[in-house]
DRENMAR-300193 format. One record per atom (N, C-alpha, C, CB): residue number from 1; residue in one letter; x, y, z; atom name. Coordinates in steps of 0.1 Angstrom, whole numbers, plus 5000, padded with zeros to 4 digits. Glycine has a CB too. Example, Ala and Ser with C-alpha at 12.3 -4.5 7.8 and 13.67 -1.06 7.14 Angstrom:
// DRENMAR-300193
PT    nr   rest     px     py     pz   atom
PT     1      a   5132   4943   5078      N
PT     1      a   5123   4955   5078     CA
PT     1      a   5132   4967   5078      C
PT     1      a   5113   4955   5090     CB
PT     2      s   5128   4978   5071      N
PT     2      s   5137   4989   5071     CA
PT     2      s   5129   5000   5079      C
PT     2      s   5141   4994   5057     CB
// end
This chain:
// DRENMAR-300193
PT    nr   rest     px     py     pz   atom
PT     1      m   9228   8040   3683      N
PT     1      m   9234   8046   3671     CA
PT     1      m   9223   8054   3663      C
PT     1      m   9241   8035   3662     CB
PT     2      a   9226   8066   3659      N
PT     2      a   9217   8074   3651     CA
PT     2      a   9215   8067   3637      C
PT     2      a   9222   8088   3650     CB
PT     3      r   9203   8067   3632      N
PT     3      r   9201   8062   3619     CA
PT     3      r   9205   8072   3609      C
PT     3      r   9186   8058   3617     CB
PT     4      r   9211   8067   3599      N
PT     4      r   9216   8075   3588     CA
PT     4      r   9207   8073   3575      C
PT     4      r   9231   8073   3585     CB
PT     5      k   9202   8083   3570      N
PT     5      k   9195   8081   3557     CA
PT     5      k   9205   8082   3546      C
PT     5      k   9184   8092   3555     CB
PT     6      t   9204   8072   3537      N
PT     6      t   9213   8072   3526     CA
PT     6      t   9206   8079   3514      C
PT     6      t   9217   8058   3522     CB
PT     7      s   9214   8085   3505      N
PT     7      s   9209   8091   3494     CA
PT     7      s   9203   8081   3484      C
PT     7      s   9219   8100   3487     CB
PT     8      k   9209   8069   3484      N
PT     8      k   9205   8058   3475     CA
PT     8      k   9202   8046   3484      C
PT     8      k   9215   8055   3464     CB
PT     9      k   9191   8041   3483      N
PT     9      k   9188   8028   3491     CA
PT     9      k   9196   8017   3485      C
PT     9      k   9173   8025   3491     CB
PT    10      l   9203   8009   3494      N
PT    10      l   9210   7998   3489     CA
PT    10      l   9200   7986   3486      C
PT    10      l   9220   7993   3500     CB
PT    11      k   9202   7979   3476      N
PT    11      k   9193   7968   3472     CA
PT    11      k   9200   7955   3477      C
PT    11      k   9191   7967   3457     CB
PT    12      i   9192   7948   3486      N
PT    12      i   9197   7936   3492     CA
PT    12      i   9188   7924   3488      C
PT    12      i   9197   7937   3508     CB
PT    13      i   9194   7913   3483      N
PT    13      i   9186   7901   3480     CA
PT    13      i   9191   7890   3490      C
PT    13      i   9188   7896   3466     CB
PT    14      f   9182   7885   3498      N
PT    14      f   9184   7874   3508     CA
PT    14      f   9182   7861   3500      C
PT    14      f   9176   7875   3521     CB
PT    15      v   9191   7851   3502      N
PT    15      v   9189   7839   3494     CA
PT    15      v   9190   7827   3504      C
PT    15      v   9201   7838   3484     CB
PT    16      d   9180   7818   3502      N
PT    16      d   9181   7804   3507     CA
PT    16      d   9176   7795   3497      C
PT    16      d   9173   7803   3521     CB
PT    17      e   9177   7782   3499      N
PT    17      e   9175   7772   3489     CA
PT    17      e   9162   7773   3481      C
PT    17      e   9176   7758   3495     CB
PT    18      v   9151   7775   3489      N
PT    18      v   9138   7775   3482     CA
PT    18      v   9130   7788   3486      C
PT    18      v   9130   7763   3485     CB
PT    19      n   9136   7798   3492      N
PT    19      n   9130   7810   3496     CA
PT    19      n   9117   7808   3504      C
PT    19      n   9127   7818   3483     CB
PT    20      d   9118   7800   3514      N
PT    20      d   9106   7797   3522     CA
PT    20      d   9107   7799   3537      C
PT    20      d   9103   7782   3520     CB
PT    21      l   9119   7803   3542      N
PT    21      l   9121   7804   3556     CA
PT    21      l   9129   7816   3560      C
PT    21      l   9127   7792   3562     CB
PT    22      q   9142   7814   3562      N
PT    22      q   9151   7825   3568     CA
PT    22      q   9152   7837   3558      C
PT    22      q   9164   7820   3571     CB
PT    23      s   9152   7835   3545      N
PT    23      s   9153   7846   3536     CA
PT    23      s   9140   7854   3537      C
PT    23      s   9155   7841   3521     CB
PT    24      q   9129   7848   3539      N
PT    24      q   9116   7855   3540     CA
PT    24      q   9116   7864   3553      C
PT    24      q   9104   7845   3540     CB
PT    25      i   9121   7858   3564      N
PT    25      i   9121   7865   3576     CA
PT    25      i   9131   7877   3575      C
PT    25      i   9127   7855   3588     CB
PT    26      a   9142   7875   3569      N
PT    26      a   9152   7886   3568     CA
PT    26      a   9146   7897   3559      C
PT    26      a   9165   7881   3562     CB
PT    27      e   9140   7893   3548      N
PT    27      e   9134   7903   3539     CA
PT    27      e   9123   7911   3547      C
PT    27      e   9127   7897   3527     CB
PT    28      h   9115   7905   3555      N
PT    28      h   9104   7911   3562     CA
PT    28      h   9110   7921   3572      C
PT    28      h   9096   7901   3570     CB
PT    29      f   9120   7917   3580      N
PT    29      f   9125   7926   3590     CA
PT    29      f   9134   7937   3585      C
PT    29      f   9134   7918   3600     CB
PT    30      l   9141   7935   3574      N
PT    30      l   9149   7946   3568     CA
PT    30      l   9139   7956   3562      C
PT    30      l   9158   7941   3557     CB
PT    31      r   9129   7952   3556      N
PT    31      r   9119   7961   3550     CA
PT    31      r   9112   7969   3561      C
PT    31      r   9109   7954   3541     CB
PT    32      e   9108   7962   3572      N
PT    32      e   9100   7969   3583     CA
PT    32      e   9109   7978   3591      C
PT    32      e   9094   7958   3592     CB
PT    33      e   9121   7974   3594      N
PT    33      e   9130   7982   3603     CA
PT    33      e   9139   7992   3596      C
PT    33      e   9138   7972   3611     CB
PT    34      y   9143   7989   3584      N
PT    34      y   9153   7998   3578     CA
PT    34      y   9149   8001   3563      C
PT    34      y   9167   7992   3578     CB
PT    35      g   9136   8002   3561      N
PT    35      g   9131   8005   3548     CA
PT    35      g   9135   8019   3542      C
PT    35      g   9116   8005   3548     CB
PT    36      d   9140   8028   3551      N
PT    36      d   9145   8041   3547     CA
PT    36      d   9159   8040   3541      C
PT    36      d   9144   8051   3558     CB
PT    37      m   9166   8029   3544      N
PT    37      m   9180   8027   3539     CA
PT    37      m   9182   8016   3529      C
PT    37      m   9189   8024   3551     CB
PT    38      y   9172   8007   3528      N
PT    38      y   9174   7995   3520     CA
PT    38      y   9161   7992   3512      C
PT    38      y   9178   7983   3528     CB
PT    39      e   9163   7985   3501      N
PT    39      e   9152   7979   3494     CA
PT    39      e   9155   7964   3496      C
PT    39      e   9152   7982   3478     CB
PT    40      a   9146   7957   3502      N
PT    40      a   9148   7943   3506     CA
PT    40      a   9140   7934   3497      C
PT    40      a   9143   7941   3520     CB
PT    41      f   9147   7923   3493      N
PT    41      f   9141   7913   3484     CA
PT    41      f   9146   7899   3489      C
PT    41      f   9146   7915   3469     CB
PT    42      s   9140   7888   3485      N
PT    42      s   9144   7875   3488     CA
PT    42      s   9141   7866   3476      C
PT    42      s   9138   7869   3501     CB
PT    43      a   9149   7856   3475      N
PT    43      a   9147   7846   3464     CA
PT    43      a   9155   7834   3467      C
PT    43      a   9151   7852   3450     CB
PT    44      g   9153   7824   3458      N
PT    44      g   9161   7811   3459     CA
PT    44      g   9163   7806   3445      C
PT    44      g   9155   7801   3468     CB
PT    45      p   9172   7797   3443      N
PT    45      p   9173   7790   3430     CA
PT    45      p   9160   7783   3426      C
PT    45      p   9185   7781   3430     CB
PT    46      k   9153   7779   3436      N
PT    46      k   9140   7772   3434     CA
PT    46      k   9130   7780   3443      C
PT    46      k   9140   7757   3438     CB
PT    47      k   9117   7778   3441      N
PT    47      k   9107   7784   3449     CA
PT    47      k   9098   7773   3455      C
PT    47      k   9099   7795   3442     CB
PT    48      d   9092   7776   3466      N
PT    48      d   9083   7767   3472     CA
PT    48      d   9072   7775   3480      C
PT    48      d   9090   7757   3482     CB
PT    49      h   9064   7769   3487      N
PT    49      h   9055   7777   3496     CA
PT    49      h   9062   7782   3508      C
PT    49      h   9042   7769   3500     CB
PT    50      i   9059   7794   3513      N
PT    50      i   9065   7798   3525     CA
PT    50      i   9060   7789   3536      C
PT    50      i   9061   7813   3528     CB
PT    51      n   9068   7786   3545      N
PT    51      n   9065   7777   3556     CA
PT    51      n   9053   7782   3564      C
PT    51      n   9077   7776   3566     CB
PT    52      c   9042   7774   3564      N
PT    52      c   9029   7779   3570     CA
PT    52      c   9030   7781   3585      C
PT    52      c   9019   7768   3567     CB
PT    53      e   9038   7773   3592      N
PT    53      e   9040   7775   3606     CA
PT    53      e   9047   7788   3609      C
PT    53      e   9048   7763   3612     CB
PT    54      l   9056   7791   3600      N
PT    54      l   9063   7804   3601     CA
PT    54      l   9054   7816   3600      C
PT    54      l   9074   7806   3590     CB
PT    55      i   9045   7816   3590      N
PT    55      i   9035   7826   3589     CA
PT    55      i   9027   7827   3601      C
PT    55      i   9027   7824   3576     CB
PT    56      s   9022   7816   3606      N
PT    56      s   9013   7816   3618     CA
PT    56      s   9020   7821   3630      C
PT    56      s   9008   7802   3620     CB
PT    57      v   9032   7816   3633      N
PT    57      v   9040   7821   3645     CA
PT    57      v   9043   7836   3644      C
PT    57      v   9053   7813   3646     CB
PT    58      m   9047   7840   3632      N
PT    58      m   9050   7855   3631     CA
PT    58      m   9038   7863   3633      C
PT    58      m   9056   7857   3617     CB
PT    59      y   9027   7859   3627      N
PT    59      y   9014   7866   3629     CA
PT    59      y   9010   7867   3643      C
PT    59      y   9003   7860   3620     CB
PT    60      q   9011   7856   3651      N
PT    60      q   9008   7856   3665     CA
PT    60      q   9017   7865   3673      C
PT    60      q   9009   7842   3670     CB
PT    61      e   9029   7868   3668      N
PT    61      e   9038   7877   3675     CA
PT    61      e   9037   7891   3669      C
PT    61      e   9052   7871   3673     CB
PT    62      g   9028   7894   3661      N
PT    62      g   9025   7907   3656     CA
PT    62      g   9033   7911   3643      C
PT    62      g   9029   7917   3666     CB
PT    63      y   9038   7901   3636      N
PT    63      y   9046   7904   3624     CA
PT    63      y   9037   7898   3612      C
PT    63      y   9060   7898   3624     CB
PT    64      d   9033   7906   3604      N
PT    64      d   9024   7901   3593     CA
PT    64      d   9031   7900   3580      C
PT    64      d   9012   7911   3591     CB
PT    65      m   9034   7888   3576      N
PT    65      m   9041   7885   3563     CA
PT    65      m   9032   7877   3554      C
PT    65      m   9055   7879   3565     CB
PT    66      r   9019   7878   3556      N
PT    66      r   9010   7869   3548     CA
PT    66      r   9010   7873   3533      C
PT    66      r   8996   7871   3553     CB
PT    67      r   9014   7885   3529      N
PT    67      r   9015   7888   3515     CA
PT    67      r   9028   7885   3508      C
PT    67      r   9012   7903   3514     CB
PT    68      q   9038   7881   3516      N
PT    68      q   9050   7876   3510     CA
PT    68      q   9048   7863   3503      C
PT    68      q   9062   7875   3520     CB
PT    69      r   9056   7861   3492      N
PT    69      r   9056   7848   3485     CA
PT    69      r   9069   7844   3481      C
PT    69      r   9047   7849   3473     CB
PT    70      s   9071   7831   3479      N
PT    70      s   9083   7825   3476     CA
PT    70      s   9087   7828   3461      C
PT    70      s   9083   7810   3478     CB
PT    71      k   9099   7832   3459      N
PT    71      k   9103   7836   3445     CA
PT    71      k   9116   7829   3441      C
PT    71      k   9106   7852   3445     CB
PT    72      d   9117   7826   3429      N
PT    72      d   9130   7820   3424     CA
PT    72      d   9138   7832   3417      C
PT    72      d   9127   7808   3414     CB
PT    73      f   9149   7828   3412      N
PT    73      f   9158   7839   3406     CA
PT    73      f   9152   7845   3394      C
PT    73      f   9172   7833   3403     CB
PT    74      d   9142   7839   3387      N
PT    74      d   9137   7844   3375     CA
PT    74      d   9125   7854   3378      C
PT    74      d   9132   7833   3366     CB
PT    75      f   9122   7856   3391      N
PT    75      f   9110   7865   3394     CA
PT    75      f   9113   7879   3389      C
PT    75      f   9108   7865   3410     CB
PT    76      p   9103   7884   3381      N
PT    76      p   9105   7897   3375     CA
PT    76      p   9107   7909   3384      C
PT    76      p   9094   7900   3365     CB
PT    77      g   9103   7908   3396      N
PT    77      g   9103   7919   3405     CA
PT    77      g   9117   7921   3412      C
PT    77      g   9093   7918   3416     CB
PT    78      l   9126   7912   3410      N
PT    78      l   9139   7913   3416     CA
PT    78      l   9148   7923   3409      C
PT    78      l   9146   7899   3416     CB
PT    79      p   9157   7930   3416      N
PT    79      p   9165   7940   3410     CA
PT    79      p   9175   7934   3400      C
PT    79      p   9172   7949   3420     CB
PT    80      k   9178   7940   3389      N
PT    80      k   9188   7935   3380     CA
PT    80      k   9202   7937   3385      C
PT    80      k   9186   7942   3366     CB
PT    81      k   9204   7948   3393      N
PT    81      k   9217   7951   3399     CA
PT    81      k   9216   7953   3414      C
PT    81      k   9223   7963   3391     CB
PT    82      p   9216   7943   3421      N
PT    82      p   9215   7944   3436     CA
PT    82      p   9229   7949   3441      C
PT    82      p   9211   7931   3443     CB
PT    83      d   9230   7955   3452      N
PT    83      d   9242   7959   3459     CA
PT    83      d   9249   7947   3466      C
PT    83      d   9240   7970   3468     CB
PT    84      y   9240   7939   3473      N
PT    84      y   9245   7928   3481     CA
PT    84      y   9236   7916   3479      C
PT    84      y   9246   7931   3496     CB
PT    85      i   9242   7904   3478      N
PT    85      i   9235   7891   3479     CA
PT    85      i   9238   7885   3493      C
PT    85      i   9238   7882   3467     CB
PT    86      v   9229   7883   3501      N
PT    86      v   9231   7877   3514     CA
PT    86      v   9226   7863   3515      C
PT    86      v   9224   7886   3525     CB
PT    87      f   9235   7854   3515      N
PT    87      f   9232   7839   3516     CA
PT    87      f   9229   7836   3531      C
PT    87      f   9244   7830   3511     CB
PT    88      l   9218   7829   3533      N
PT    88      l   9215   7826   3547     CA
PT    88      l   9216   7811   3550      C
PT    88      l   9201   7831   3549     CB
PT    89      e   9222   7804   3541      N
PT    89      e   9225   7789   3543     CA
PT    89      e   9238   7787   3537      C
PT    89      e   9214   7780   3536     CB
PT    90      e   9247   7781   3545      N
PT    90      e   9260   7778   3540     CA
PT    90      e   9260   7768   3528      C
PT    90      e   9269   7772   3551     CB
PT    91      s   9252   7758   3528      N
PT    91      s   9251   7749   3517     CA
PT    91      s   9247   7756   3504      C
PT    91      s   9242   7737   3520     CB
PT    92      t   9238   7765   3505      N
PT    92      t   9233   7772   3493     CA
PT    92      t   9245   7782   3488      C
PT    92      t   9221   7781   3496     CB
PT    93      y   9252   7788   3497      N
PT    93      y   9263   7796   3493     CA
PT    93      y   9274   7788   3486      C
PT    93      y   9270   7803   3506     CB
PT    94      d   9277   7776   3492      N
PT    94      d   9287   7768   3486     CA
PT    94      d   9283   7763   3471      C
PT    94      d   9290   7755   3494     CB
PT    95      l   9271   7761   3470      N
PT    95      l   9266   7756   3457     CA
PT    95      l   9265   7768   3446      C
PT    95      l   9252   7750   3458     CB
PT    96      l   9262   7780   3451      N
PT    96      l   9258   7790   3441     CA
PT    96      l   9268   7802   3441      C
PT    96      l   9245   7795   3444     CB
PT    97      k   9277   7803   3450      N
PT    97      k   9285   7816   3451     CA
PT    97      k   9291   7820   3438      C
PT    97      k   9296   7814   3461     CB
PT    98      d   9295   7810   3429      N
PT    98      d   9302   7814   3417     CA
PT    98      d   9293   7814   3404      C
PT    98      d   9313   7804   3414     CB
PT    99      v   9280   7811   3406      N
PT    99      v   9271   7811   3395     CA
PT    99      v   9259   7819   3397      C
PT    99      v   9268   7796   3392     CB
PT   100      m   9259   7829   3405      N
PT   100      m   9248   7837   3407     CA
PT   100      m   9244   7845   3395      C
PT   100      m   9250   7847   3419     CB
PT   101      p   9231   7848   3393      N
PT   101      p   9227   7856   3381     CA
PT   101      p   9230   7871   3382      C
PT   101      p   9213   7854   3378     CB
PT   102      w   9235   7875   3394      N
PT   102      w   9238   7889   3396     CA
PT   102      w   9253   7891   3400      C
PT   102      w   9229   7895   3407     CB
PT   103      d   9258   7902   3395      N
PT   103      d   9272   7905   3399     CA
PT   103      d   9271   7915   3411      C
PT   103      d   9280   7912   3387     CB
PT   104      a   9272   7910   3423      N
PT   104      a   9270   7918   3435     CA
PT   104      a   9279   7913   3446      C
PT   104      a   9255   7919   3440     CB
PT   105      k   9282   7921   3456      N
PT   105      k   9290   7917   3467     CA
PT   105      k   9282   7906   3475      C
PT   105      k   9293   7929   3477     CB
PT   106      q   9289   7897   3480      N
PT   106      q   9282   7886   3487     CA
PT   106      q   9286   7885   3502      C
PT   106      q   9286   7872   3480     CB
PT   107      i   9275   7882   3510      N
PT   107      i   9277   7881   3524     CA
PT   107      i   9271   7867   3528      C
PT   107      i   9269   7892   3532     CB
PT   108      l   9277   7860   3537      N
PT   108      l   9272   7847   3542     CA
PT   108      l   9269   7848   3557      C
PT   108      l   9282   7836   3539     CB
PT   109      k   9257   7844   3560      N
PT   109      k   9253   7842   3574     CA
PT   109      k   9246   7828   3574      C
PT   109      k   9244   7854   3580     CB
PT   110      g   9252   7818   3579      N
PT   110      g   9247   7805   3579     CA
PT   110      g   9237   7801   3590      C
PT   110      g   9258   7795   3579     CB
PT   111      f   9225   7804   3587      N
PT   111      f   9214   7799   3597     CA
PT   111      f   9212   7784   3594      C
PT   111      f   9201   7807   3596     CB
PT   112      r   9207   7777   3604      N
PT   112      r   9203   7763   3603     CA
PT   112      r   9192   7762   3593      C
PT   112      r   9200   7757   3616     CB
PT   113      r   9191   7750   3588      N
PT   113      r   9180   7747   3578     CA
PT   113      r   9167   7743   3585      C
PT   113      r   9184   7736   3569     CB
PT   114      e   9157   7743   3578      N
PT   114      e   9143   7740   3583     CA
PT   114      e   9143   7726   3589      C
PT   114      e   9133   7741   3573     CB
PT   115      d   9151   7717   3584      N
PT   115      d   9152   7703   3590     CA
PT   115      d   9154   7703   3605      C
PT   115      d   9162   7695   3582     CB
PT   116      s   9159   7713   3610      N
PT   116      s   9162   7714   3624     CA
PT   116      s   9149   7713   3633      C
PT   116      s   9169   7727   3628     CB
PT   117      y   9138   7715   3627      N
PT   117      y   9125   7715   3634     CA
PT   117      y   9119   7702   3634      C
PT   117      y   9116   7725   3628     CB
PT   118      k   9124   7692   3627      N
PT   118      k   9118   7679   3625     CA
PT   118      k   9117   7672   3639      C
PT   118      k   9126   7670   3616     CB
PT   119      g   9125   7676   3649      N
PT   119      g   9125   7669   3662     CA
PT   119      g   9115   7674   3671      C
PT   119      g   9138   7671   3668     CB
PT   120      a   9107   7684   3667      N
PT   120      a   9096   7689   3676     CA
PT   120      a   9086   7678   3678      C
PT   120      a   9089   7701   3669     CB
PT   121      t   9082   7676   3691      N
PT   121      t   9073   7666   3695     CA
PT   121      t   9058   7670   3694      C
PT   121      t   9076   7661   3709     CB
PT   122      d   9055   7683   3694      N
PT   122      d   9042   7687   3693     CA
PT   122      d   9041   7701   3687      C
PT   122      d   9034   7687   3707     CB
PT   123      d   9029   7706   3685      N
PT   123      d   9028   7719   3678     CA
PT   123      d   9033   7731   3687      C
PT   123      d   9013   7722   3675     CB
PT   124      l   9032   7730   3700      N
PT   124      l   9037   7740   3709     CA
PT   124      l   9052   7741   3709      C
PT   124      l   9032   7738   3723     CB
PT   125      e   9058   7729   3709      N
PT   125      e   9073   7729   3708     CA
PT   125      e   9078   7734   3695      C
PT   125      e   9078   7714   3710     CB
PT   126      l   9071   7731   3684      N
PT   126      l   9074   7736   3671     CA
PT   126      l   9073   7751   3670      C
PT   126      l   9065   7729   3660     CB
PT   127      a   9062   7756   3676      N
PT   127      a   9060   7771   3676     CA
PT   127      a   9071   7778   3684      C
PT   127      a   9046   7774   3682     CB
PT   128      k   9075   7772   3695      N
PT   128      k   9086   7778   3703     CA
PT   128      k   9099   7778   3695      C
PT   128      k   9087   7771   3716     CB
PT   129      m   9102   7767   3688      N
PT   129      m   9114   7766   3680     CA
PT   129      m   9114   7776   3669      C
PT   129      m   9116   7752   3674     CB
PT   130      i   9103   7778   3662      N
PT   130      i   9102   7787   3651     CA
PT   130      i   9103   7802   3657      C
PT   130      i   9089   7786   3643     CB
PT   131      s   9096   7804   3668      N
PT   131      s   9097   7817   3674     CA
PT   131      s   9111   7821   3678      C
PT   131      s   9088   7818   3687     CB
PT   132      s   9119   7812   3683      N
PT   132      s   9133   7814   3687     CA
PT   132      s   9141   7817   3674      C
PT   132      s   9138   7802   3695     CB
PT   133      f   9138   7810   3664      N
PT   133      f   9145   7811   3651     CA
PT   133      f   9142   7825   3645      C
PT   133      f   9142   7800   3641     CB
PT   134      v   9130   7829   3645      N
PT   134      v   9126   7842   3640     CA
PT   134      v   9133   7853   3648      C
PT   134      v   9110   7844   3641     CB
PT   135      e   9133   7852   3661      N
PT   135      e   9140   7862   3669     CA
PT   135      e   9155   7862   3666      C
PT   135      e   9138   7858   3684     CB
PT   136      s   9161   7851   3663      N
PT   136      s   9176   7851   3660     CA
PT   136      s   9178   7858   3647      C
PT   136      s   9182   7837   3660     CB
PT   137      v   9169   7856   3637      N
PT   137      v   9171   7863   3624     CA
PT   137      v   9168   7878   3626      C
PT   137      v   9161   7857   3614     CB
PT   138      r   9158   7881   3633      N
PT   138      r   9154   7895   3636     CA
PT   138      r   9166   7903   3642      C
PT   138      r   9142   7896   3645     CB
PT   139      v   9172   7897   3653      N
PT   139      v   9183   7904   3660     CA
PT   139      v   9195   7905   3650      C
PT   139      v   9187   7896   3672     CB
PT   140      w   9197   7895   3642      N
PT   140      w   9209   7896   3633     CA
PT   140      w   9206   7907   3623      C
PT   140      w   9211   7882   3626     CB
PT   141      v   9194   7907   3617      N
PT   141      v   9191   7918   3607     CA
PT   141      v   9193   7932   3614      C
PT   141      v   9177   7916   3602     CB
PT   142      l   9187   7934   3626      N
PT   142      l   9188   7947   3633     CA
PT   142      l   9203   7951   3635      C
PT   142      l   9181   7946   3646     CB
PT   143      e   9211   7941   3639      N
PT   143      e   9225   7944   3642     CA
PT   143      e   9233   7946   3630      C
PT   143      e   9231   7933   3651     CB
PT   144      t   9231   7937   3620      N
PT   144      t   9240   7937   3608     CA
PT   144      t   9237   7949   3599      C
PT   144      t   9238   7924   3601     CB
PT   145      f   9224   7953   3598      N
PT   145      f   9221   7963   3588     CA
PT   145      f   9218   7977   3594      C
PT   145      f   9208   7959   3581     CB
PT   146      s   9222   7979   3607      N
PT   146      s   9220   7992   3613     CA
PT   146      s   9229   8003   3607      C
PT   146      s   9222   7991   3628     CB
PT   147      d   9240   7999   3601      N
PT   147      d   9249   8008   3595     CA
PT   147      d   9254   8003   3582      C
PT   147      d   9262   8011   3604     CB
PT   148      p   9248   8009   3571      N
PT   148      p   9251   8004   3557     CA
PT   148      p   9266   8004   3554      C
PT   148      p   9244   8012   3547     CB
PT   149      d   9273   8013   3560      N
PT   149      d   9288   8015   3558     CA
PT   149      d   9296   8003   3563      C
PT   149      d   9293   8027   3564     CB
PT   150      k   9290   7995   3572      N
PT   150      k   9297   7984   3578     CA
PT   150      k   9295   7971   3570      C
PT   150      k   9293   7981   3592     CB
PT   151      l   9286   7971   3560      N
PT   151      l   9283   7958   3552     CA
PT   151      l   9296   7954   3545      C
PT   151      l   9272   7961   3543     CB
PT   152      e   9303   7963   3540      N
PT   152      e   9315   7960   3532     CA
PT   152      e   9325   7950   3540      C
PT   152      e   9323   7972   3528     CB
PT   153      e   9325   7952   3553      N
PT   153      e   9334   7944   3561     CA
PT   153      e   9329   7929   3562      C
PT   153      e   9334   7949   3575     CB
PT   154      l   9317   7926   3558      N
PT   154      l   9312   7913   3559     CA
PT   154      l   9313   7905   3545      C
PT   154      l   9297   7913   3563     CB
PT   155      t   9317   7912   3535      N
PT   155      t   9317   7906   3522     CA
PT   155      t   9328   7895   3521      C
PT   155      t   9319   7916   3511     CB
PT   156      r   9325   7886   3512      N
PT   156      r   9334   7874   3509     CA
PT   156      r   9341   7876   3496      C
PT   156      r   9327   7861   3509     CB
// end
């Protein structure tokens, strides 16, 4: 599909519980792959440190997100009027869908929570699990955001 440049970049905020994993991955790939069509942000109702294993695995795979940081909803760099809020955890969506600080269209893509990695028996297995997760988020971002006109179909 041919890429379409939009006259106005759509502002997207990816949300997960503490802005430490999937929202960071989605922000990174949307900014890197479709920065000509979107302004990408991520946040959570709470902030924490970005998952260190995630940063390491992504760096080893050639994706540098070392400058990204976890942000809560009060972070001053977030847009006041985003076009879409994309929830990346079903539990966070259920909790916040009606009380978000922004009036924007909402999309839900329920990725599993970080707790899914607790079963890793060693560092290599953990790295493989995270790598697979990063790839699933990357592919979803590439497919979902390739055509801004189709986002409306995903809103709740």
